[in-house]
C-alpha positions in Angstrom: -105.7 -11.7 47.9 -103.1 -11.3 49.0 -99.6 -13.0 50.9 -98.9 -12.8 54.1 -95.1 -13.4 55.4 -94.7 -14.8 59.2 -92.7 -11.8 59.9 -95.8 -9.4 58.7 -95.1 -8.4 55.3 -97.8 -8.6 53.2 -98.3 -8.7 49.2 -101.4 -8.1 47.6 -102.0 -9.7 44.3 -105.0 -11.1 42.3 -105.8 -14.5 42.3 -106.1 -17.1 39.0 -106.0 -20.2 40.4 -108.8 -21.8 43.2 -109.6 -19.5 45.7 -109.0 -20.9 49.2 -106.9 -20.2 51.8 -103.4 -22.0 52.4 -100.5 -22.1 54.3 -97.1 -23.3 53.6 -93.5 -22.7 53.3 -92.5 -20.1 51.5 -89.5 -20.7 48.8 -88.4 -19.5 45.7 -87.1 -21.4 42.0 -84.9 -19.0 39.7 -85.8 -21.5 37.2 -87.1 -19.5 34.0 -89.2 -22.5 32.4 -91.1 -26.1 33.6 -93.6 -25.2 35.6 -95.7 -28.5 34.7 -92.9 -30.4 36.4 -92.0 -28.4 39.6 -95.8 -27.8 40.0 -96.0 -31.9 39.9 -92.7 -32.4 41.5 -93.4 -33.7 44.8 -90.4 -32.5 46.5 -92.4 -29.0 46.7 -95.1 -31.1 48.7 -96.6 -28.3 51.9 -94.7 -25.3 50.2 -95.7 -22.2 48.5 -93.9 -21.6 45.6 -92.8 -18.6 44.6 -91.3 -18.2 40.1 -88.9 -16.0 39.5 -89.3 -15.4 36.2 -91.7 -13.0 35.4 -93.6 -14.4 33.1 -95.5 -17.7 33.6 -98.8 -19.5 31.7 -97.4 -18.3 28.1 -97.4 -22.1 27.3 -100.5 -23.3 29.0 -100.4 -27.0 30.2 -99.1 -30.0 28.1 -101.3 -33.2 27.8 -101.8 -35.6 30.7 -101.0 -38.9 28.1 -99.6 -42.4 30.0 -96.9 -44.4 29.3 -96.1 -47.4 31.1 -97.8 -46.5 33.8 -96.4 -43.0 34.1 -97.4 -39.6 32.8 -95.3 -38.8 30.3 -95.1 -34.3 30.8 -95.6 -34.2 34.3 -93.6 -35.3 37.0 -96.6 -37.6 39.5 -99.9 -37.7 39.0 -100.9 -34.6 40.7 -99.6 -31.0 42.0 -97.6 -30.9 45.2 -97.0 -27.1 45.7 -99.5 -25.7 48.8 -99.9 -22.4 46.8 -98.4 -20.4 43.5 -96.9 -16.9 43.5 -95.8 -15.1 39.9 -95.1 -11.6 38.6 -97.4 -11.5 35.9 -99.6 -14.1 34.6 -100.4 -14.7 30.8 -104.0 -15.6 30.0 -103.4 -16.8 26.4 -101.2 -20.0 26.0 -100.2 -21.0 22.4 -98.0 -24.3 22.4 -98.6 -27.4 20.0 -99.0 -29.6 22.8 -101.3 -27.7 25.1 -104.5 -28.9 26.0 -105.2 -26.4 28.7 -104.5 -22.6 30.8 -102.2 -22.7 33.8 -105.1 -21.2 35.6 -107.7 -23.9 34.3 -105.3 -26.9 35.9 -104.5 -24.8 39.3 -108.6 -24.3 39.8 -108.9 -28.2 38.9 -106.2 -29.7 41.0 -107.5 -27.0 44.0 -104.4 -24.8 44.4 -104.6 -21.3 44.8 -102.7 -19.2 43.1 -101.7 -14.8 42.8 -100.5 -12.5 40.4 -98.9 -9.2 40.6 -97.2 -9.4 43.1 -93.2 -7.7 43.1 -91.2 -11.4 43.1 -88.3 -9.4 42.8 -89.1 -7.9 45.8 -90.2 -11.4 47.8 -87.0 -13.4 46.6 -85.1 -10.4 48.2 -86.8 -10.6 51.5 -86.6 -14.7 51.8 -83.0 -14.4 50.9 -81.9 -12.3 53.5 -84.5 -13.8 56.0 -84.4 -17.5 54.6 -87.5 -19.6 54.1 -90.7 -18.4 56.2 -94.3 -19.4 57.1 -96.8 -18.0 54.8 -99.7 -18.5 53.7 -102.2 -17.0 50.7 -105.1 -15.1 51.8 -109.3 -13.9 50.6 -110.8 -11.4 51.8 -114.4 -12.6 51.7 -113.0 -16.3 53.1 -111.9 -17.2 56.7 -108.2 -16.9 57.6 -105.9 -19.7 58.2 -103.2 -20.4 60.5 -99.4 -20.3 59.6 -97.7 -24.1 59.4 -95.3 -25.2 60.4 -93.8 -27.7 57.5 -90.7 -28.9 59.0 -93.5 -30.9 61.8 -95.1 -33.1 59.6 -93.4 -36.3 57.7 -94.1 -35.5 53.7 -91.9 -38.4 52.5 -95.0 -40.1 53.9 -97.7 -38.7 52.2 -96.4 -38.5 48.9 -94.5 -42.2 48.7 -96.1 -44.7 46.8 -98.5 -46.9 49.4 -97.9 -50.9 47.8 -94.9 -52.1 45.5 -94.9 -51.4 41.8 -92.8 -53.1 39.1 -92.1 -51.4 36.0 -89.8 -53.4 33.0 -88.6 -56.4 32.5 -84.8 -55.9 32.0 -81.8 -58.1 33.1 -80.7 -55.8 36.2 -83.1 -55.1 38.9 -83.2 -52.2 40.7 -85.4 -51.7 44.1 -86.3 -47.7 43.9 -87.2 -46.2 47.3 -90.1 -44.1 47.1 -89.5 -40.9 49.3 -91.4 -38.3 46.6 -90.1 -40.4 43.1 -89.9 -37.9 40.1 -91.8 -39.2 37.2 -88.3 -39.0 34.6 -86.2 -40.3 37.5 -88.1 -44.1 36.4 -88.0 -43.0 33.5 -84.5 -43.1 33.0 -83.8 -46.5 34.7 -86.7 -47.7 32.3 -85.0 -46.9 29.3 -81.9 -48.4 30.4 -83.5 -51.8 30.2 -83.5 -52.2 33.6 -86.9 -53.8 35.5 -87.6 -51.3 38.0 -89.1 -52.5 41.7 -90.5 -49.1 43.9 -91.8 -49.6 47.6 -92.9 -47.1 50.0 -90.3 -44.8 52.0 -90.7 -47.3 54.7 -90.5 -50.4 53.7 -88.0 -53.4 54.4 -86.4 -53.9 50.7 -83.9 -55.8 52.2 -86.2 -59.0 51.7 -86.6 -58.8 47.8 -83.8 -60.2 45.8 -82.3 -57.2 43.7 -78.9 -56.3 42.0 -79.2 -52.0 42.8 -80.3 -50.2 45.7 -81.8 -46.6 44.1 -83.4 -44.0 47.2 -85.4 -41.4 45.7 -85.6 -37.5 46.4 -88.3 -36.1 48.7 -89.9 -33.4 50.6 -89.4 -32.0 53.7 -86.9 -33.0 56.5 -84.9 -36.0 56.7 -85.2 -37.0 60.1 -88.5 -38.1 59.8 -87.1 -41.6 58.0 -85.5 -42.5 60.4 -87.1 -46.4 59.0 -85.7 -45.7 55.7 -82.0 -44.7 57.3 -82.3 -47.9 58.7 -83.0 -50.3 56.0 -80.1 -48.6 54.0 -77.8 -49.0 56.4 -78.9 -53.4 56.3 -78.5 -53.0 52.8 -75.0 -51.3 53.2 -73.4 -54.6 55.0 -74.3 -56.7 51.6 -72.2 -54.6 49.7 -74.2 -54.1 46.6 -74.8 -51.0 44.7 -76.4 -47.9 46.5 -77.3 -44.9 44.6 -79.2 -41.5 45.7 -80.3 -38.4 44.8 -81.6 -35.5 46.3 -83.2 -36.6 49.9 -81.9 -40.3 48.8 -78.2 -38.8 49.3 -79.1 -36.9 52.5 -80.8 -40.7 53.9 -77.1 -42.3 52.2 -75.2 -39.2 54.0 -76.9 -40.0 57.3 -76.9 -43.9 57.5 -73.0 -43.3 57.1 -72.9 -41.2 60.3 -73.3 -37.7 58.7 -75.7 -35.2 59.7 -77.4 -33.2 57.8 -79.3 -29.0 58.0 -81.7 -26.6 57.1 -80.4 -23.9 54.3 -81.5 -20.5 54.7 -83.3 -20.6 51.6 -82.5 -23.6 49.5 -81.3 -24.3 46.4 -84.4 -24.1 44.0 -83.0 -23.9 40.2 -81.6 -24.8 37.2 -78.3 -23.3 37.0 -76.8 -24.5 39.7 -73.3 -24.8 39.2 -71.2 -28.2 41.0 -68.0 -29.7 40.7 -67.1 -32.7 41.0 -64.2 -33.1 44.3 -60.9 -34.1 42.9 -60.8 -33.1 39.6 -61.7 -29.7 37.3 -65.0 -31.1 36.1 -68.0 -28.6 36.5 -71.6 -29.4 35.3 -75.1 -27.3 35.2 -77.5 -28.8 37.4 -80.8 -28.7 38.0 -82.1 -28.5 42.2 -84.9 -28.7 44.7 -83.6 -29.4 48.1 -83.9 -27.0 52.0 -81.7 -29.3 53.2 -77.6 -30.6 53.3 -75.3 -33.1 54.3 -72.7 -31.0 56.3 -69.3 -32.5 55.2 -67.5 -31.4 58.1 -69.6 -34.7 59.7 -68.7 -37.3 57.3 -67.0 -40.8 58.0 -63.4 -41.7 57.5 -64.5 -43.8 54.5 -66.2 -41.3 53.6 -65.9 -38.3 50.6 -67.8 -35.6 49.2 -68.2 -36.5 45.9 -70.1 -33.4 44.3 -69.6 -29.3 45.3 -71.9 -26.8 45.2 -69.8 -23.8 43.8 -72.1 -20.5 44.8 -71.9 -21.9 48.2 -69.3 -24.6 48.8 -71.9 -26.8 50.3 -72.4 -30.8 50.0 -73.7 -32.0 46.9 -73.0 -35.4 46.8 -71.6 -38.2 48.5 -69.2 -41.3 47.9 -67.6 -44.0 49.5 -64.2 -44.8 49.9 -64.4 -48.8 48.9 -67.5 -49.7 48.1 -69.8 -49.4 45.6 -72.1 -46.2 47.1 -72.2 -42.8 45.6 -75.3 -40.2 45.6 -76.0 -36.9 44.1 -77.9 -33.8 46.0 -78.9 -32.9 42.7 -81.6 -33.9 40.0 -79.2 -35.8 37.2 -82.3 -37.4 35.4 -83.5 -32.9 35.6 -86.9 -32.8 33.9 -87.1 -29.8 33.7 -83.3 -28.3 33.8 -80.3 -29.3 32.2 -79.4 -33.3 31.6 -74.7 -32.8 32.3 -75.2 -35.6 34.8 -77.7 -38.2 33.6 -74.6 -40.5 33.5 -74.7 -41.1 36.5 -77.7 -44.1 36.0 -75.0 -45.3 33.3 -72.5 -45.0 36.4 -74.4 -47.0 39.1 -75.9 -49.4 36.1 -72.1 -50.0 35.7 -70.8 -50.9 39.1 -74.3 -53.6 39.3 -72.2 -55.3 36.2 
């Protein structure tokens, strides 16, 4: 099989997943571990993921244990990537919690995957020319057309379809599901919160709640105008608001700012950020292709975190009201948990 990029570059390799042609946006992640979490992260919807770490599959795939209605070792119920690209696949796996191989898991979920690719060269191409359309092709299968993932509303695809309530804590938080990772839900539930998870386009302003959370999610935030309008309504109440990843972008747009697409995004476990106005720095887990333009923030808003690699926005906060957000993932899973304290800061605002 082979990978074809929209600029005509072709990489040849061997299949270890489901053998069906697939198209998507080719991106890369430099994370060294955590492929079960990455593959089930809804924020990867529509994307063909390149893993730069050279050996993948050596610890297999964990058991699908469910607790509180949430899968314990995955970030959602299914794999969301359109395809997987790696350098070397380990056909032998060993881990106390492994129940199957990565190859078998991909086949069960009908996800094509290729190994034997020069992922260093592929990553250099994406870094130079930006994330681009690509497709995984099989010689004995019918070809597929390139797809423009930015022309689709991926949030609508991955969001829940009905209101779901978790826990029975003292503080009631509405969670707008734009493609929420399970570990965000876990982070709230272990803090004794009643969590009301609503679809991305649901008018949650009809509900009684103490605080509002806007989740991560895939793709272009421009498709979430309904969500933005609901956030604006919520901002008139003065109740605390916290957003992560897509939530940072949607809160920013609701506050009057603009977003733009990064050349090749931030996808790794080692993105350094600095808290604005301080010398406090954190190593963060990230997965996003869009960013907030700091220059478009209104006079009532200010950057909360700044990326130390490229100076891009990594969070915002309102100067006088209890609204803030982070572009990175404080819940990690996988990755460093240095900034999980942001959940506590949000819940303190509710007090």
